[in-house]
Steps between C-alpha positions, in 0.01 A plus 500: 500500500570334169852437377606434143831345394635504147792292374685546170723198443735504203796309370752724677325662797183470703327798662217524750304781661203525732231767513227570752142585414559855627754554220826462690776291340798317641842523345576274204686184598736347246638147473656269246364318197148359521431312179271213598558332166879470512549462878183455703664440837719809485204708382284367783760592762539851361125553487439365851772722643385817326132444579589455867704821498219692332241365743713593802560847357127544442426422864769747605315775310195442720621335822180584685273334242425132440557443131273268303662205316684648202385504141815384316552524125807338351613582148772252415717410204407149392177485701276488194680199355572280800180476702690627804202680654375213718850415625566859602165553667571196717815652652402866537335642813127491549302747300386547143781401263478520122781425258532658157768531235743790509344642184158517669623731773700698242178571311316596818787720609517679167126534430299368798188375318530726192592374152865502400810305404800434722852425381669348804870430456747416771676169550221357281265658249123483461233718344127511562190690398210573730177574318156495652632319806653218295871438459691382194859409577802447273834348594631445848566128454832501681861537401539167320201541268424870495569833672633651178635849556532448874804565715577128511463472122722804442773360724483156342510643149805709588688191620394304191636774273820512701559136410404567139767771495755263652430254218539774239134484400400846625668836559696548821432825683572650841188324631647162407835594651342599831298179526795286392717655771222484759460122465856409406437354156314196372529287813364777719213575265397135480533457876279804558237367261484167687422662835330827405135582566302760306584769757871434444465559127286807565781649709697530173233711327628833640836426337329463162304822554818686591676382184198593292524854637864494388380410147606136503334345192471155657333632816265702281419196287412295810264768629349553156429128466325490836305817426388364164328209673346727765376738230340210311326389819375852564359523148320170551339628820408830334321329212161667468568748782786718373436777754523278807751643750829321557692514827833345589613347828803312626864597509538488121146573381524881477841490329392249238163666436683826434720317248195343336337842462818639342521209256159505336267510798418870495133411453485335842297686759747470787392614845650489847363214712279595795725297726731203532419130495513506881243780496290275279513217752383734777227644277373149428509409870281800583272428206460136601419596858237746383334276242566153633635402159856364480 
C-alpha cells in the first residue's frame, strides 16, 4: 500500500500528516519552527522528527500491510531561496522526497491545479498566482528584507512605534503602554530585538489586533500600512485577470484579506480555499505518485 506524507514548515510551527492510498489519514503532528533559511539545523530536526512520527502512525493504521516507501512532499519557508532540497533529501528516510516552498503547497491546498491567487500570511507573508500550471510569486523574502504585513512585521512595527512615542515623535496610546510595560522600557525593548527571531515578533501581532479592535489609531495604522502593501501585490497579480479567485491562508491571512476587502478591495473575488497548505502537500504527494512528476 502506498503512503503519502505532507509537511508544512513555517516560521513558527511545523506540521506533518500521513495518508494511505485507501484514503485514511493519520492525526496531524505539530512541532516547532522549521524555516530552513534562518535555522537549517533546527528545521531539519523538526522535520525528521515529524516525518518519523507520521510514518509510524501510517503503519499503525494498517499494521497487517507492508507499506511502500513513502512519497514525501515538504513545503518549507525559505526552501525556494536557499537550495535546501538536496540537504534535506539526504537526511530523510528512503522514499520519494520533494521539497517545495511554503507558497507552493499553499496554492495546491487552496486550488489543487486550478487557477487562483493565494494570500498567505502568518509569521511571514507571501502571495502567488497559479495560472495554467505556472506560478508567479511575490514577496516572502524573509523578515529582514520583506514579509510586509506579516505577523513578524506587525510586531516589529509596533515596537518601533513604541520607541517613536517614547521619543515624542509619535502618539502614545494604550498599545504603546502595554508594550512598554511588557518589556520594561528601552533596555528591555533593545534586548528583545537583539535576541528575537521572526516568530518572537509575530507573537506580538495578536496584541496589535486586539488594540485595533479597541479602536487604537496606531494599531489601525500599522495594519493599514501592511494591508496597503498586500493590496498592491494582489492588484499586480490580478493584472489582466481581474476575475481570478483569491483565497487566504495562514493565521493572519483571512483577517487581513477581510480588511483589504473593506478598504477598497470589494472587487476581489474572494473564495474559501479547498484546503490548507498541509492538504496541498498531501495532494502533491498523491499527484506525484500517480504521474511520476515531482
